[in-house]
C-alpha positions in Angstrom: 266.2 -80.1 67.8 266.8 -77.8 70.8 263.6 -76.1 70.5 261.8 -79.4 70.5 263.4 -80.4 73.7 262.6 -77.1 75.5 258.9 -77.3 74.2 258.7 -80.9 75.7 260.1 -79.8 79.0 257.5 -76.8 79.2 254.7 -79.2 78.2 255.6 -81.6 80.8 255.8 -79.0 83.6 252.3 -77.8 82.3 251.0 -81.1 82.7 252.4 -81.7 86.0 251.0 -78.2 87.1 247.6 -79.3 85.9 247.7 -82.5 87.8 249.0 -80.8 91.1 246.0 -78.3 90.8 243.4 -81.3 90.3 244.9 -82.9 93.3 244.7 -79.8 95.3 241.2 -79.3 94.3 240.3 -82.7 95.2 241.9 -82.6 98.6 240.2 -79.4 99.3 236.8 -80.6 98.4 237.3 -83.7 100.4 238.3 -81.6 103.5 235.3 -79.1 102.9 232.6 -81.8 102.4 229.8 -81.7 104.8 229.6 -84.8 107.5 226.0 -84.2 107.7 225.1 -85.1 104.2 222.7 -82.3 103.6 220.3 -82.1 100.6 218.0 -79.3 99.5 214.4 -80.1 100.7 215.7 -81.3 104.1 216.4 -78.9 107.2 219.0 -80.1 109.5 218.8 -78.4 113.1 221.7 -79.2 115.2 223.6 -77.9 118.1 227.3 -78.9 118.3 227.3 -82.4 116.9 223.8 -83.0 118.3 221.3 -83.6 115.7 217.9 -82.0 117.1 215.8 -82.5 114.3 215.6 -83.3 110.3 212.7 -81.6 108.7 211.4 -81.9 105.1 209.3 -79.3 103.2 206.3 -81.8 103.8 207.0 -81.5 107.6 206.7 -77.8 107.5 203.6 -78.0 105.5 202.2 -79.6 108.7 202.9 -76.6 110.9 200.8 -73.2 110.9 201.6 -71.4 107.7 201.3 -67.8 106.9 201.6 -65.8 103.7 204.0 -62.8 104.0 204.1 -60.2 101.5 207.4 -58.6 101.3 209.4 -56.2 99.2 213.1 -56.9 98.8 215.8 -54.1 97.9 218.7 -55.6 96.4 221.3 -54.6 93.7 219.1 -55.9 91.1 216.7 -53.6 92.4 213.3 -54.2 94.0 211.4 -57.4 93.9 208.1 -58.2 95.2 207.3 -61.6 97.1 204.5 -63.4 98.5 206.0 -66.2 100.7 204.4 -69.2 102.1 206.4 -69.7 105.4 206.2 -71.0 109.1 207.7 -68.7 111.8 211.2 -70.2 113.0 210.2 -69.8 116.5 207.1 -72.3 116.2 209.5 -74.5 114.6 212.1 -74.4 117.5 209.5 -74.8 120.3 208.0 -77.9 118.6 211.6 -79.5 118.7 212.2 -78.3 122.2 210.5 -75.2 124.2 214.0 -74.6 125.8 215.9 -74.1 122.5 215.5 -70.5 122.5 216.5 -69.7 126.2 219.4 -72.2 125.8 220.9 -70.8 122.7 221.9 -67.0 121.9 222.4 -67.4 117.9 221.6 -69.5 114.9 223.7 -70.0 112.1 221.9 -70.6 108.7 223.6 -72.4 106.0 222.5 -73.0 102.7 223.6 -75.8 100.2 226.0 -73.4 98.4 228.0 -72.8 101.7 226.5 -69.3 102.2 226.3 -68.7 106.1 224.6 -66.1 108.0 223.9 -65.3 111.5 220.7 -64.6 113.8 220.7 -63.4 117.3 218.0 -65.4 119.2 216.4 -62.1 120.2 215.5 -61.6 116.2 213.9 -65.2 116.3 211.9 -64.2 119.5 210.6 -61.2 118.0 207.0 -61.5 116.7 206.5 -61.7 112.9 210.3 -61.7 112.2 211.8 -64.7 111.1 210.7 -67.2 108.9 211.4 -70.5 107.1 209.9 -70.0 103.7 209.1 -72.9 101.3 206.9 -71.1 98.5 206.9 -67.8 96.8 203.5 -66.6 94.9 202.4 -70.1 95.5 205.1 -71.8 93.7 207.4 -74.1 95.5 210.8 -72.3 95.7 213.6 -73.6 93.1 216.7 -75.5 94.3 220.0 -74.2 93.3 219.8 -76.7 90.2 216.3 -75.1 89.3 214.3 -78.0 90.6 211.4 -77.4 92.9 211.7 -78.0 96.7 213.9 -75.6 98.4 213.7 -73.5 101.6 214.8 -69.8 102.6 215.2 -68.1 105.8 213.6 -64.4 105.6 214.0 -62.1 108.2 211.2 -59.4 108.0 213.5 -56.6 109.8 215.9 -57.0 107.2 214.6 -54.8 104.4 217.7 -55.7 101.9 217.4 -59.2 102.4 221.6 -59.5 103.0 221.0 -62.3 105.7 218.2 -64.1 104.0 219.7 -67.8 103.2 218.8 -69.2 99.9 218.7 -73.0 99.4 218.8 -73.5 103.2 219.8 -76.9 104.5 220.7 -76.3 108.2 220.3 -74.3 111.2 223.4 -74.5 113.8 222.4 -73.5 117.3 224.9 -71.8 119.2 
């Protein structure tokens, strides 16, 4: 009889522990959710709380496009790409020609919350920072494997460590 009571107590304690973890995860998810309702296929450009632009891949396709051949060295080895993309500086100039002089940095964010930083001098360097939306003529895949994602590519970063896949926002700082 005693063994059953001890087993019941342990089981109840385990149930409470699991419930507590579920509540904790729910609270953390709520606190960490984006207020911008970000989704792949859209690129929010903002400065502080000000939304400067919301661009879709269709919007980017209306801008001058280039193809950039790149070999990226990563922990998985070398991979060759032929990105279809638009230069970030041109995108920013179309929104507001003063953006590149008003801000010093841009934080890039993916739907997976991967964040990287760019100095504005990198953006201003010719033929360096692009927003890609296709690779080898095929649309970039979203995190869930669908078509319609964007990616920051930095030509001066040969290892691609600061490339932001599944790009959803650029935050001017």
